[in-house]
FIKOLZA-1660 file (N, C-alpha, C; in steps of 0.1 Angstrom, whole numbers, plus 5000, padded with zeros to 4 digits):
% residues 106
   i   px   py   pz ch aa at
   1 2053 2965 5983  A  N  N
   1 2039 2961 5984  A  N CA
   1 2035 2957 5998  A  N  C
   2 2024 2962 6003  A  S  N
   2 2020 2958 6016  A  S CA
   2 2006 2951 6017  A  S  C
   3 2004 2944 6028  A  L  N
   3 1992 2936 6030  A  L CA
   3 1980 2944 6029  A  L  C
   4 1970 2939 6022  A  Y  N
   4 1957 2946 6021  A  Y CA
   4 1946 2936 6023  A  Y  C
   5 1938 2938 6033  A  A  N
   5 1928 2928 6037  A  A CA
   5 1917 2926 6027  A  A  C
   6 1913 2936 6019  A  K  N
   6 1902 2934 6010  A  K CA
   6 1905 2925 5998  A  K  C
   7 1918 2923 5995  A  T  N
   7 1922 2914 5984  A  T CA
   7 1927 2901 5989  A  T  C
   8 1929 2900 6003  A  S  N
   8 1934 2887 6009  A  S CA
   8 1922 2879 6013  A  S  C
   9 1923 2866 6013  A  K  N
   9 1912 2857 6015  A  K CA
   9 1915 2845 6024  A  K  C
  10 1906 2841 6033  A  V  N
  10 1907 2830 6041  A  V CA
  10 1900 2818 6035  A  V  C
  11 1906 2806 6036  A  H  N
  11 1900 2794 6031  A  H CA
  11 1897 2785 6043  A  H  C
  12 1884 2782 6046  A  A  N
  12 1880 2774 6057  A  A CA
  12 1886 2760 6055  A  A  C
  13 1887 2752 6066  A  P  N
  13 1892 2739 6065  A  P CA
  13 1884 2730 6055  A  P  C
  14 1891 2722 6048  A  T  N
  14 1885 2713 6038  A  T CA
  14 1876 2703 6045  A  T  C
  15 1881 2697 6056  A  F  N
  15 1873 2687 6063  A  F CA
  15 1870 2692 6077  A  F  C
  16 1860 2688 6083  A  P  N
  16 1857 2693 6097  A  P CA
  16 1868 2690 6107  A  P  C
  17 1873 2700 6114  A  P  N
  17 1883 2697 6124  A  P CA
  17 1877 2689 6135  A  P  C
  18 1886 2681 6142  A  R  N
  18 1881 2673 6154  A  R CA
  18 1886 2679 6167  A  R  C
  19 1877 2679 6177  A  S  N
  19 1881 2684 6190  A  S CA
  19 1893 2678 6195  A  S  C
  20 1902 2686 6201  A  G  N
  20 1915 2681 6207  A  G CA
  20 1925 2676 6197  A  G  C
  21 1923 2678 6184  A  V  N
  21 1933 2674 6174  A  V CA
  21 1937 2686 6166  A  V  C
  22 1951 2688 6164  A  S  N
  22 1956 2699 6157  A  S CA
  22 1951 2699 6143  A  S  C
  23 1949 2711 6138  A  D  N
  23 1944 2712 6124  A  D CA
  23 1949 2726 6118  A  D  C
  24 1945 2729 6106  A  W  N
  24 1950 2741 6100  A  W CA
  24 1941 2746 6090  A  W  C
  25 1942 2759 6086  A  L  N
  25 1936 2764 6074  A  L CA
  25 1946 2774 6068  A  L  C
  26 1943 2777 6055  A  Q  N
  26 1952 2786 6048  A  Q CA
  26 1945 2799 6044  A  Q  C
  27 1953 2809 6041  A  A  N
  27 1948 2822 6036  A  A CA
  27 1958 2827 6026  A  A  C
  28 1952 2834 6016  A  D  N
  28 1960 2841 6006  A  D CA
  28 1963 2855 6011  A  D  C
  29 1975 2860 6010  A  V  N
  29 1978 2874 6014  A  V CA
  29 1982 2882 6002  A  V  C
  30 1975 2892 6000  A  R  N
  30 1977 2900 5987  A  R CA
  30 1979 2915 5990  A  R  C
  31 1984 2922 5981  A  D  N
  31 1985 2937 5982  A  D CA
  31 1972 2943 5975  A  D  C
  32 1972 2956 5975  A  I  N
  32 1960 2963 5969  A  I CA
  32 1957 2960 5955  A  I  C
  33 1967 2956 5947  A  C  N
  33 1966 2952 5933  A  C CA
  33 1964 2937 5931  A  C  C
  34 1961 2930 5942  A  D  N
  34 1959 2915 5942  A  D CA
  34 1972 2907 5938  A  D  C
  35 1983 2913 5941  A  N  N
  35 1996 2906 5939  A  N CA
  35 2000 2899 5952  A  N  C
  36 2007 2887 5951  A  S  N
  36 2012 2881 5963  A  S CA
  36 2022 2890 5969  A  S  C
  37 2022 2889 5983  A  I  N
  37 2032 2898 5990  A  I CA
  37 2042 2890 5997  A  I  C
  38 2053 2897 6002  A  A  N
  38 2064 2890 6008  A  A CA
  38 2061 2882 6020  A  A  C
  39 2070 2873 6024  A  E  N
  39 2068 2864 6035  A  E CA
  39 2066 2871 6048  A  E  C
  40 2071 2883 6050  A  D  N
  40 2070 2890 6063  A  D CA
  40 2056 2895 6066  A  D  C
  41 2046 2892 6057  A  A  N
  41 2032 2896 6059  A  A CA
  41 2027 2891 6073  A  A  C
  42 2032 2880 6078  A  V  N
  42 2027 2875 6091  A  V CA
  42 2028 2885 6102  A  V  C
  43 2038 2894 6101  A  A  N
  43 2040 2903 6112  A  A CA
  43 2029 2914 6112  A  A  C
  44 2021 2915 6101  A  H  N
  44 2012 2926 6099  A  H CA
  44 1997 2922 6100  A  H  C
  45 1995 2910 6105  A  L  N
  45 1981 2905 6105  A  L CA
  45 1978 2900 6119  A  L  C
  46 1965 2899 6122  A  Q  N
  46 1960 2894 6135  A  Q CA
  46 1951 2882 6131  A  Q  C
  47 1953 2871 6139  A  A  N
  47 1945 2859 6137  A  A CA
  47 1939 2855 6150  A  A  C
  48 1927 2851 6151  A  D  N
  48 1920 2847 6163  A  D CA
  48 1909 2836 6160  A  D  C
  49 1909 2826 6168  A  L  N
  49 1899 2816 6167  A  L CA
  49 1889 2816 6179  A  L  C
  50 1876 2817 6176  A  E  N
  50 1867 2818 6187  A  E CA
  50 1857 2806 6185  A  E  C
  51 1852 2801 6197  A  R  N
  51 1841 2792 6197  A  R CA
  51 1829 2800 6199  A  R  C
  52 1819 2799 6190  A  V  N
  52 1808 2808 6189  A  V CA
  52 1800 2809 6202  A  V  C
  53 1798 2798 6209  A  D  N
  53 1791 2799 6222  A  D CA
  53 1799 2803 6234  A  D  C
  54 1812 2806 6231  A  S  N
  54 1821 2812 6241  A  S CA
  54 1830 2823 6235  A  S  C
  55 1824 2834 6230  A  P  N
  55 1831 2844 6223  A  P CA
  55 1842 2851 6230  A  P  C
  56 1842 2851 6243  A  N  N
  56 1853 2857 6251  A  N CA
  56 1865 2849 6254  A  N  C
  57 1865 2836 6249  A  N  N
  57 1876 2827 6251  A  N CA
  57 1882 2824 6238  A  N  C
  58 1893 2831 6235  A  S  N
  58 1900 2828 6222  A  S CA
  58 1908 2815 6223  A  S  C
  59 1910 2808 6212  A  I  N
  59 1918 2796 6211  A  I CA
  59 1931 2800 6205  A  I  C
  60 1942 2796 6211  A  L  N
  60 1956 2799 6206  A  L CA
  60 1958 2794 6191  A  L  C
  61 1963 2803 6183  A  V  N
  61 1966 2799 6169  A  V CA
  61 1981 2803 6167  A  V  C
  62 1987 2796 6157  A  D  N
  62 2000 2799 6152  A  D CA
  62 2000 2802 6137  A  D  C
  63 2005 2814 6133  A  V  N
  63 2004 2818 6119  A  V CA
  63 2018 2816 6114  A  V  C
  64 2019 2809 6103  A  V  N
  64 2032 2806 6096  A  V CA
  64 2032 2809 6082  A  V  C
  65 2042 2817 6077  A  S  N
  65 2043 2820 6063  A  S CA
  65 2046 2808 6055  A  S  C
  66 2040 2806 6044  A  Q  N
  66 2043 2794 6035  A  Q CA
  66 2049 2799 6022  A  Q  C
  67 2056 2811 6022  A  G  N
  67 2062 2817 6010  A  G CA
  67 2053 2829 6006  A  G  C
  68 2057 2835 5996  A  P  N
  68 2050 2847 5991  A  P CA
  68 2035 2844 5988  A  P  C
  69 2026 2851 5994  A  G  N
  69 2012 2850 5991  A  G CA
  69 2004 2840 5999  A  G  C
  70 2010 2832 6007  A  K  N
  70 2003 2822 6015  A  K CA
  70 2007 2821 6029  A  K  C
  71 1997 2819 6038  A  I  N
  71 2000 2817 6052  A  I CA
  71 1991 2804 6056  A  I  C
  72 1996 2798 6066  A  T  N
  72 1989 2787 6072  A  T CA
  72 1986 2790 6087  A  T  C
  73 1974 2788 6092  A  V  N
  73 1971 2791 6106  A  V CA
  73 1968 2777 6112  A  V  C
  74 1976 2774 6122  A  F  N
  74 1975 2761 6129  A  F CA
  74 1967 2764 6142  A  F  C
  75 1959 2754 6146  A  F  N
  75 1951 2756 6158  A  F CA
  75 1946 2742 6163  A  F  C
  76 1942 2741 6176  A  T  N
  76 1937 2729 6182  A  T CA
  76 1925 2732 6189  A  T  C
  77 1913 2730 6184  A  P  N
  77 1900 2733 6191  A  P CA
  77 1898 2723 6202  A  P  C
  78 1894 2729 6214  A  G  N
  78 1892 2720 6225  A  G CA
  78 1879 2713 6226  A  G  C
  79 1869 2719 6220  A  R  N
  79 1855 2713 6221  A  R CA
  79 1849 2714 6208  A  R  C
  80 1839 2705 6206  A  R  N
  80 1831 2705 6194  A  R CA
  80 1822 2717 6193  A  R  C
  81 1816 2720 6182  A  G  N
  81 1807 2731 6180  A  G CA
  81 1812 2741 6169  A  G  C
  82 1804 2751 6167  A  L  N
  82 1807 2761 6157  A  L CA
  82 1818 2770 6162  A  L  C
  83 1828 2772 6153  A  H  N
  83 1839 2781 6155  A  H CA
  83 1840 2791 6144  A  H  C
  84 1847 2802 6146  A  R  N
  84 1850 2812 6136  A  R CA
  84 1865 2816 6137  A  R  C
  85 1871 2816 6125  A  M  N
  85 1885 2821 6124  A  M CA
  85 1885 2835 6119  A  M  C
  86 1890 2844 6127  A  H  N
  86 1891 2858 6123  A  H CA
  86 1905 2861 6118  A  H  C
  87 1907 2866 6106  A  I  N
  87 1920 2871 6102  A  I CA
  87 1919 2885 6096  A  I  C
  88 1927 2894 6102  A  L  N
  88 1925 2908 6099  A  L CA
  88 1939 2914 6096  A  L  C
  89 1938 2925 6088  A  A  N
  89 1950 2933 6086  A  A CA
  89 1946 2948 6088  A  A  C
  90 1953 2954 6097  A  G  N
  90 1949 2968 6100  A  G CA
  90 1935 2970 6106  A  G  C
  91 1930 2959 6113  A  G  N
  91 1917 2960 6118  A  G CA
  91 1906 2956 6109  A  G  C
  92 1909 2953 6096  A  V  N
  92 1899 2950 6086  A  V CA
  92 1900 2935 6083  A  V  C
  93 1888 2928 6082  A  H  N
  93 1888 2914 6080  A  H CA
  93 1892 2911 6065  A  H  C
  94 1899 2899 6064  A  F  N
  94 1901 2894 6051  A  F CA
  94 1888 2889 6045  A  F  C
  95 1888 2887 6031  A  Q  N
  95 1876 2881 6025  A  Q CA
  95 1873 2868 6032  A  Q  C
  96 1860 2865 6034  A  D  N
  96 1855 2853 6040  A  D CA
  96 1859 2851 6055  A  D  C
  97 1863 2862 6061  A  S  N
  97 1866 2862 6075  A  S CA
  97 1856 2871 6082  A  S  C
  98 1850 2866 6093  A  P  N
  98 1854 2853 6100  A  P CA
  98 1849 2841 6092  A  P  C
  99 1857 2831 6092  A  A  N
  99 1854 2819 6085  A  A CA
  99 1848 2809 6094  A  A  C
 100 1835 2806 6093  A  P  N
 100 1828 2796 6102  A  P CA
 100 1831 2782 6098  A  P  C
 101 1832 2773 6108  A  F  N
 101 1833 2759 6105  A  F CA
 101 1829 2751 6118  A  F  C
 102 1824 2739 6116  A  Q  N
 102 1820 2730 6127  A  Q CA
 102 1832 2722 6131  A  Q  C
 103 1834 2721 6144  A  V  N
 103 1844 2711 6150  A  V CA
 103 1836 2699 6155  A  V  C
 104 1840 2687 6151  A  I  N
 104 1833 2675 6154  A  I CA
 104 1840 2667 6165  A  I  C
 105 1834 2658 6172  A  P  N
 105 1841 2650 6182  A  P CA
 105 1852 2642 6176  A  P  C
 106 1863 2640 6184  A  A  N
 106 1874 2632 6179  A  A CA
 106 1871 2617 6179  A  A  C
% end
């Protein structure tokens, strides 16, 4: 079973991330039949965090498998403001991607 973006889903952070402070969000990774897929799914997706008012400046993210069907994306936003997390498989966005969220002052 292989990663399928249309059945995979991004979950925005529960609480607003703070500028300069490490944070994370999770995503479900599924196959075309909506089954959890193997931990090696991380190798087949792209993740990118952008600050909306600086779309050409990506923020470094680290994608970690949390077992079959789950990934965690770690990031540290440098400045407050609206950000969007893009998670794609084969060039296709996951459900709820890009996931918008506000970064607040630390």
